C-alpha positions as CSV (number, residue, x, y, z in Angstrom):
1,M,15.3,28.7,9.5
2,I,14.5,26.2,6.7
3,K,13.5,27.9,3.5
4,V,11.7,25.8,0.9
5,L,10.9,27.1,-2.6
6,F,8.7,24.9,-4.8
7,S,6.6,24.9,-7.9
8,V,4.3,22.3,-9.4
9,Y,3.7,21.8,-13.2
10,F,1.0,19.8,-15.0
11,T,1.2,18.6,-18.7
12,N,-2.4,18.3,-19.8
13,H,-4.0,16.2,-22.6
14,L,-3.1,18.8,-25.1
15,N,0.6,18.4,-24.1
16,K,0.6,21.9,-22.7
17,E,2.5,22.5,-19.5
18,I,0.6,24.5,-16.8
19,K,2.2,26.0,-13.7
20,L,-0.2,25.0,-10.9
21,D,1.2,27.2,-8.1
22,E,-1.7,29.7,-8.2
23,Y,-4.3,26.9,-8.5
24,L,-3.2,24.9,-5.4
25,V,-5.7,24.7,-2.6
26,N,-4.6,24.2,1.1
27,L,-7.4,22.0,2.5
28,E,-5.1,20.2,5.0
29,D,-2.1,21.0,7.1
30,D,0.1,21.1,4.1
31,I,-0.6,21.9,0.5
32,L,1.7,19.1,-0.8
33,E,2.2,15.6,0.5
34,I,5.1,13.5,-0.9
35,D,5.6,10.0,0.6
36,N,8.5,7.7,-0.4
37,K,7.5,4.1,-0.7
38,K,9.7,1.1,-1.3
39,I,10.2,1.4,-5.1
40,Y,8.2,4.6,-5.9
41,S,7.0,7.9,-4.4
42,T,3.4,9.2,-4.0
43,F,2.4,12.8,-4.4
44,T,-1.1,14.3,-3.6
45,F,-2.3,17.8,-3.9
46,V,-5.6,19.7,-4.5
47,T,-6.3,22.3,-7.2
48,N,-9.2,24.5,-8.2
49,G,-9.8,25.7,-11.8
50,I,-7.8,23.0,-13.6
51,Y,-9.4,20.5,-16.0
52,Y,-8.1,16.9,-15.9
53,D,-9.2,14.9,-19.0
54,P,-10.4,11.5,-17.8
55,A,-8.4,9.9,-20.7
56,I,-5.1,10.8,-19.1
57,I,-5.7,9.1,-15.8
58,G,-3.4,6.1,-15.5
59,D,-1.9,6.6,-19.0
60,N,1.6,6.2,-17.4
61,K,2.9,9.5,-18.8
62,E,4.9,11.8,-16.4
63,R,2.4,14.7,-16.4
64,I,3.3,16.2,-12.9
65,K,6.6,17.8,-12.2
66,V,7.6,19.1,-8.7
67,R,10.5,21.6,-8.7
68,Y,11.8,22.5,-5.3
69,K,14.9,23.8,-3.5
70,I,15.7,23.7,0.3
71,N,17.9,26.6,1.5
72,D,20.9,26.8,-0.7
73,N,20.9,23.2,-1.9
74,D,20.7,22.2,-5.5
75,E,17.3,22.4,-7.2
76,V,15.5,19.0,-7.4
77,N,12.9,17.9,-10.1
78,L,10.5,15.0,-9.3
79,Y,8.2,13.5,-11.9
80,F,4.9,11.7,-11.4
81,I,2.1,10.0,-13.3
82,I,-1.5,10.7,-12.4
83,D,-3.0,7.6,-10.9
84,N,-6.4,8.9,-9.8
85,I,-8.4,12.1,-9.2
86,E,-11.1,12.8,-6.6
87,Y,-13.8,15.4,-6.9
88,L,-14.2,17.4,-3.7
89,T,-16.6,20.1,-2.7
90,N,-16.5,23.6,-4.3
91,N,-15.1,22.3,-7.6
92,N,-11.8,21.3,-5.8
93,I,-10.0,18.3,-7.3
94,K,-7.6,16.1,-5.4
95,V,-4.9,14.5,-7.6
96,Y,-3.2,11.3,-6.6
97,A,0.1,11.0,-8.4
98,K,2.8,8.3,-8.3
99,S,6.3,8.0,-9.7
100,K,6.4,6.1,-13.0
101,I,7.9,2.9,-11.7
102,Y,4.7,2.3,-9.8
103,K,3.8,0.3,-12.9
104,Y,6.1,-2.4,-11.6
105,T,3.8,-3.0,-8.7
106,K,0.8,-3.9,-10.8
107,T,1.5,-6.5,-13.5
108,K,2.0,-10.1,-12.5
109,L,4.8,-12.0,-14.3
110,N,5.4,-15.7,-15.1
111,T,8.8,-16.0,-16.7
112,I,12.4,-17.2,-16.3
113,I,15.2,-14.6,-16.2
114,Q,18.9,-15.5,-16.9
115,A,21.2,-13.4,-14.7
116,D,24.7,-14.0,-13.3
117,S,24.1,-12.0,-10.1
118,I,21.4,-10.3,-7.9
119,K,22.5,-6.9,-9.3
120,N,22.2,-8.1,-12.9
121,L,18.8,-9.6,-12.2
122,I,17.5,-6.3,-10.7
123,Q,18.8,-4.4,-13.7
124,K,16.9,-6.7,-16.0
125,L,13.7,-6.4,-13.9
126,L,13.9,-2.6,-14.0
127,P,15.5,-1.7,-17.3
128,D,14.2,1.9,-17.5
129,V,14.8,2.9,-13.8
130,T,17.7,4.9,-12.5
131,L,19.4,2.5,-10.0
132,N,22.1,3.1,-7.4
133,F,24.2,0.2,-6.2
134,D,27.1,2.2,-4.6
135,N,26.6,0.6,-1.1
136,F,25.4,-2.8,-2.3
137,T,27.4,-6.1,-2.1
138,D,26.4,-8.2,-5.1
139,T,25.7,-11.9,-4.8
140,P,26.4,-14.3,-7.7
141,L,23.5,-16.5,-9.2
142,I,24.3,-19.9,-10.5
143,F,20.7,-20.6,-11.6
144,D,18.0,-19.0,-13.7
145,Y,15.5,-17.1,-11.7
146,T,11.9,-18.3,-12.0
147,I,9.0,-15.8,-11.4
148,E,5.6,-17.3,-10.8
149,D,2.6,-15.0,-10.6
150,K,4.4,-12.1,-8.9
151,T,4.8,-8.4,-9.6
152,I,8.3,-7.1,-9.9
153,D,8.2,-5.3,-6.6
154,E,7.2,-8.6,-4.9
155,V,10.2,-10.3,-6.6
156,I,12.5,-7.6,-5.3
157,N,11.0,-7.9,-1.8
158,D,11.6,-11.7,-1.9
159,L,15.3,-11.1,-3.0
160,S,15.8,-8.7,-0.1
161,K,14.8,-11.4,2.3
162,I,17.1,-14.0,0.7
163,T,20.2,-11.8,0.5
164,D,19.4,-9.3,3.3
165,F,19.5,-5.9,1.6
166,D,17.5,-2.7,1.9
167,Y,16.0,-0.7,-0.9
168,Y,14.2,2.6,-1.1
169,F,13.1,5.2,-3.7
170,Y,14.4,8.8,-3.2
171,K,14.5,11.8,-5.6
172,G,13.9,9.7,-8.7
173,V,16.5,7.1,-7.9
174,L,16.0,3.6,-6.6
175,Y,18.7,2.8,-4.1
176,F,19.9,-0.7,-3.1
177,E,22.1,-1.0,0.0
178,D,23.4,-3.6,2.4
179,K,21.2,-3.8,5.5
180,K,22.4,-1.3,8.1
181,T,22.7,-1.7,11.9
182,I,19.5,-0.9,13.6
183,Q,19.6,2.6,15.2
184,K,18.3,3.4,18.6
185,D,15.5,5.6,17.3
186,D,14.2,3.2,14.7
187,I,10.4,2.6,14.8
188,P,9.2,-0.9,15.4
189,V,7.9,-2.6,12.2
190,A,6.3,-6.0,12.1
191,I,6.5,-8.2,9.1
192,F,4.5,-11.4,9.2
193,R,5.2,-14.6,7.2
194,D,2.9,-17.7,7.1
195,I,4.7,-20.9,8.1
196,E,2.0,-23.3,9.1
197,D,0.9,-22.0,12.6
198,I,3.9,-19.8,13.1
199,E,4.1,-16.1,12.7
200,E,7.5,-14.4,12.2
201,F,8.2,-10.8,13.0
202,N,11.1,-8.6,12.2
203,T,11.2,-5.9,14.8
204,T,13.6,-3.1,15.8
205,T,14.1,-1.5,19.2
206,N,14.1,2.1,20.3
207,N,16.0,2.7,23.5
208,D,19.4,3.0,25.0
209,E,18.5,3.3,28.6
210,P,20.9,2.0,31.3
211,K,20.9,-1.6,32.5
212,I,18.1,-2.6,34.9
213,N,17.4,-5.8,36.7
214,K,13.7,-5.5,37.4
215,L,10.6,-4.9,35.3
216,Y,8.0,-2.4,36.4
217,I,4.5,-2.7,34.9
218,N,2.6,0.6,34.4
219,E,4.6,2.4,37.1
220,K,6.1,5.9,36.5
221,E,9.5,5.5,38.0
222,N,12.7,7.1,36.6
223,D,15.1,4.8,34.7
224,K,12.7,1.9,34.7
225,I,11.3,0.1,31.7
226,L,7.5,0.4,31.5
227,A,5.1,-2.1,29.9
228,T,2.0,-0.4,28.6
229,P,-1.1,-1.8,26.9
230,Q,-0.6,-2.6,23.2
231,I,-2.7,-3.9,20.4
232,I,-1.5,-4.8,16.8
233,L,-3.6,-5.6,13.8
234,D,-1.9,-7.6,11.0
235,I,-4.0,-8.0,7.9
236,K,-2.9,-9.6,4.6
237,E,-4.3,-8.3,1.3
238,S,-5.5,-4.8,2.3
239,P,-6.9,-3.4,0.2
240,Q,-8.5,-6.6,-1.0
241,C,-9.4,-7.2,-4.6
242,T,-12.9,-8.0,-5.8
243,S,-12.9,-11.7,-6.9
244,P,-15.3,-14.3,-8.2
245,D,-17.1,-16.9,-5.9
246,N,-15.3,-19.7,-7.7
247,I,-12.2,-20.2,-9.8
248,I,-12.7,-18.8,-13.3
249,V,-10.4,-19.4,-16.3
250,Y,-10.9,-16.5,-18.7
251,T,-9.6,-16.3,-22.3
252,D,-9.3,-12.9,-23.9
253,S,-9.7,-12.0,-27.6
254,K,-5.9,-12.6,-28.2
255,G,-6.0,-16.1,-26.7
256,N,-4.4,-15.2,-23.4
257,K,-5.7,-17.1,-20.4
258,Y,-6.3,-15.6,-17.0
259,K,-7.1,-17.6,-13.8
260,L,-9.3,-15.6,-11.4
261,K,-9.9,-17.1,-8.0
262,P,-11.6,-16.1,-4.7
263,I,-9.4,-13.8,-2.6
264,N,-9.9,-13.7,1.1
265,S,-8.1,-11.5,3.6
266,L,-6.7,-13.0,6.8
267,Y,-5.9,-11.1,9.9
268,Y,-4.5,-11.6,13.4
269,V,-4.8,-9.3,16.4
270,Y,-2.1,-9.5,19.0
271,Y,-2.3,-7.7,22.4
272,S,-0.7,-7.2,25.8
273,P,-1.2,-7.8,28.6
274,L,-3.2,-11.0,28.4
275,I,-5.6,-9.8,31.0
276,G,-9.1,-9.6,29.5
277,K,-9.6,-9.5,25.7
278,P,-10.0,-6.8,23.1
279,K,-13.5,-5.6,22.2
280,T,-14.3,-5.7,18.5
281,N,-17.1,-5.3,16.0
282,M,-15.7,-8.2,13.9
283,E,-16.4,-11.9,13.9
284,V,-13.2,-13.4,15.2
285,E,-11.8,-16.7,16.5
286,F,-9.9,-16.7,19.8
287,I,-6.6,-18.6,19.4
288,E,-5.1,-19.8,22.6
289,N,-1.4,-20.7,23.0
290,K,-0.4,-19.6,19.5
291,V,3.3,-20.1,18.7
292,V,5.0,-16.8,17.7
293,I,8.6,-16.3,16.6
294,E,10.1,-12.8,16.6
295,E,13.6,-11.6,15.6
296,F,15.3,-8.5,16.7
297,E,18.6,-6.7,15.8
298,L,19.9,-5.3,19.1
299,N,22.1,-2.3,19.4
300,N,23.1,-1.7,23.0
301,D,19.6,-2.5,24.2
302,N,18.4,-3.8,27.5
303,Y,14.9,-4.8,26.6
304,V,12.6,-5.6,23.7
305,V,8.9,-5.1,23.2
306,L,7.2,-8.2,21.7
307,S,3.9,-8.1,19.8
308,G,1.9,-10.4,22.1
309,G,1.9,-11.0,25.8
310,I,4.2,-13.9,26.9
311,K,2.4,-16.9,28.4
312,E,5.4,-19.1,28.2
313,I,8.8,-18.8,26.5
314,I,9.7,-21.7,24.2
315,A,13.3,-20.7,23.3
316,V,15.6,-17.6,23.2
317,E,18.8,-17.2,21.2
318,G,21.2,-14.3,21.4
319,V,21.0,-13.4,25.1
320,S,21.7,-15.6,28.2
321,N,20.0,-13.8,31.1
322,Y,16.5,-12.4,30.7
323,E,13.4,-11.7,32.6
324,Y,9.7,-11.2,31.9
325,V,6.4,-10.8,33.6
326,K,3.9,-13.4,32.5
327,N,1.1,-12.0,30.3
328,Y,3.1,-8.9,29.3
329,N,5.1,-8.3,26.2
330,V,8.4,-6.9,27.5
331,L,11.5,-9.0,27.8
332,T,14.4,-7.5,29.8
333,F,18.1,-8.4,29.9
334,D,20.6,-8.4,32.8
335,F,23.2,-6.7,30.5
336,V,23.1,-4.3,27.6
337,E,23.1,-6.5,24.5
338,S,23.9,-6.2,20.8
339,G,23.5,-8.6,18.0
340,K,20.7,-10.8,16.8
341,L,17.9,-12.0,19.2
342,K,15.4,-14.7,18.3
343,I,12.6,-15.6,20.6
344,S,9.7,-18.0,20.4
345,Y,6.8,-18.0,22.8
346,Y,3.1,-18.8,23.4
347,T,0.6,-16.1,23.3
348,D,-3.2,-15.6,22.8
349,C,-4.6,-13.7,19.9
350,Y,-7.6,-13.2,17.6
351,F,-7.9,-14.6,14.1
352,G,-10.4,-13.5,11.5
353,V,-11.2,-13.9,7.8
354,I,-12.7,-11.3,5.5
355,E,-14.5,-13.3,2.9
356,H,-14.1,-12.5,-0.8
357,S,-16.6,-10.2,-2.5
358,K,-17.6,-9.7,-6.1
359,Y,-18.4,-6.1,-5.5
360,P,-16.5,-3.2,-3.8
361,K,-17.2,-2.4,-0.2
362,N,-15.6,-0.8,2.9
363,I,-15.4,-2.6,6.2
364,N,-14.8,-0.6,9.4
365,M,-12.7,-2.8,11.7
366,I,-12.6,-1.6,15.3
367,F,-10.6,-3.1,18.2
368,E,-10.4,-1.6,21.7
369,F,-8.2,-2.7,24.5
370,F,-7.6,-0.7,27.7
371,N,-6.7,2.8,26.4
372,Q,-5.7,1.5,22.9
373,K,-8.0,1.6,19.9
374,I,-7.6,0.5,16.3
375,D,-10.1,2.0,13.9
376,F,-9.3,0.7,10.4
377,I,-11.1,0.9,7.1
378,H,-10.5,-2.3,5.1
379,K,-11.3,-1.7,1.5
380,I,-12.4,-4.3,-1.1
381,E,-11.7,-2.6,-4.5
382,E,-12.3,-3.5,-8.1
383,N,-8.9,-4.5,-9.5
384,G,-8.5,-7.2,-12.1
385,F,-12.1,-8.7,-11.7
386,Y,-15.4,-7.0,-12.6
387,A,-18.6,-8.9,-11.9
388,I,-21.9,-8.8,-13.8
389,P,-24.6,-7.8,-13.3
390,N,-23.0,-4.5,-12.3
391,T,-24.4,-1.0,-11.9
392,I,-22.2,1.8,-13.1
393,T,-22.8,5.5,-12.5
394,I,-21.3,7.9,-15.1
395,S,-21.0,11.6,-14.3
396,L,-21.3,13.8,-17.3
397,I,-19.5,16.5,-15.4
398,K,-16.5,14.5,-14.1
399,D,-16.2,11.8,-16.6
400,W,-17.2,13.6,-19.8
401,G,-16.2,17.2,-19.0
402,I,-19.7,18.6,-19.6
403,S,-20.6,21.8,-17.7
404,A,-22.9,21.4,-14.7
405,D,-25.6,23.6,-16.2
406,E,-25.7,21.6,-19.4
407,A,-25.3,18.1,-17.8
408,I,-28.4,18.3,-15.5
409,F,-31.3,16.3,-17.1
410,K,-29.3,16.0,-20.4
411,E,-30.3,13.3,-22.8
412,V,-27.6,10.8,-23.9
413,N,-27.8,8.3,-26.8
414,S,-26.1,5.0,-25.8
415,S,-25.8,1.3,-26.4
416,F,-28.5,1.1,-23.7
417,G,-30.9,3.4,-25.6
418,V,-31.7,7.0,-24.8
419,L,-30.8,7.9,-21.2
420,Q,-31.5,11.0,-19.3
421,A,-29.2,12.4,-16.6
422,N,-30.5,13.1,-13.1
423,A,-30.4,16.4,-11.2
424,F,-26.7,15.8,-10.5
425,G,-25.7,15.3,-14.1
426,E,-25.3,11.5,-13.7
427,I,-26.6,8.5,-15.7
428,E,-26.9,5.1,-14.2
429,I,-26.5,1.9,-16.3
430,N,-27.0,-1.7,-15.5
431,I,-24.5,-3.9,-17.2
432,T,-25.6,-7.5,-17.8
433,R,-23.0,-8.7,-20.3
434,Y,-19.3,-7.9,-21.1
435,G,-18.5,-5.7,-24.0
436,K,-17.8,-2.2,-25.3
437,Y,-20.4,0.5,-24.9
438,T,-20.7,3.9,-26.6
439,F,-22.3,7.1,-25.3
440,Q,-23.1,10.1,-27.6
441,T,-24.4,13.6,-27.0
442,E,-24.5,16.7,-29.2
443,N,-21.4,18.9,-29.4
444,Y,-19.1,16.5,-27.5
445,D,-16.8,13.6,-28.5
446,N,-18.1,10.2,-27.8
447,L,-17.6,8.5,-24.4
448,Y,-16.7,4.9,-24.4
449,L,-16.8,2.2,-21.7
450,D,-14.9,-1.1,-22.0
451,F,-16.3,-3.6,-19.4
452,Y,-14.8,-7.1,-19.4
453,I,-14.3,-9.7,-16.8
454,N,-10.7,-8.6,-16.2
455,S,-10.7,-4.9,-17.2
456,K,-12.8,-1.7,-17.0
457,K,-12.0,1.5,-18.8
458,L,-13.8,4.8,-19.4
459,Y,-12.4,7.1,-22.1
460,M,-13.3,9.7,-24.6
461,D,-11.1,9.2,-27.6
462,E,-11.5,6.1,-29.8
463,I,-8.3,4.1,-29.9
464,N,-7.4,2.6,-33.3
465,E,-5.0,-0.3,-33.0
């Protein structure tokens, strides 16, 4: 039996540490959800009876500590910043926390870094992060590394493609390791790169069955490889940022210039078998005979599953004898194979564009094919561009910390004149110009709203710089 002991602590706006164990609410299967991303971890939980001052949201201070112990192993402490909170029913609050190095996924850089190796470059990119290079083979650099309009995690991802290494965040440490041999139980992962009209995939396989010499389609026979219906949605820029209709060059008060441009999201839908077409609620273009290139790392495998159905194979490298059934996405080998496999082939697919939007919205994308269904919510979110005119709703309860009884129909003095809250304790304002706005009410600190073309911030304490 696995025995897990854990506690969660919260450091509030008064710098007081509160143990949250008795305030945690189990609304889902598990009270806690910790997910390790590439260079940071996320942590979500729900509490009742705890106040989270809006000013601390996104302040990049490690306010959440998780202390846990599994069986007799050493105790582990994990630390997180609060990235967002969500108000649920019955006064429950869901907290979205992320490890502090999440900040490296947000700010775009334009700079040149001098480093004598990949390891040294990573150390300069992440100066305040605990790094582990124990299983990493360093590569010398004979040139300065130029970064153009990329976040640090995008730079590291680019480096991993160039020098072929893995990286992951675990228990507060960011590990860099040489790429491992693909294991038999790895899950297929598709990574797409735009090269004119070619899509490249990196895919792993997941079987070690005995050699076969015939492919069976949708037949339940022992020791046979089965090809079943499959549909894959690949969408770039999801969530998608709000953006202007035309390119805007914005200069802030310090003279810094920002270029804001329309941002569209592109997506492809691949499917197999190529018998019929997926049904969808989206406006899509049908692309016939699209060239696709896929790469695999084989480990005693006798077949691979491609993303699209094969109409015609263009080239195969890495295996000599193979078979496939036209319109299906399974390629079989005469012998168990190991090593790298590269295949290019023609397939059919859907292509679509989600146009840019100045305002947030959710788009429900549905694709159905045989017994397969994709039901995906694509989000367009405010992030780096804020349009005017814009209607903002401020909750006196959630954003200002005013009690529900007092907030209902309460009068507020503001830069927009005297406003009266509605029956839900909310005021709605229509912003027609960029600037700083003040909201005042008796017995409470002022509430401020900064609303500019490239930033939006709601806070209670005046910041003196």
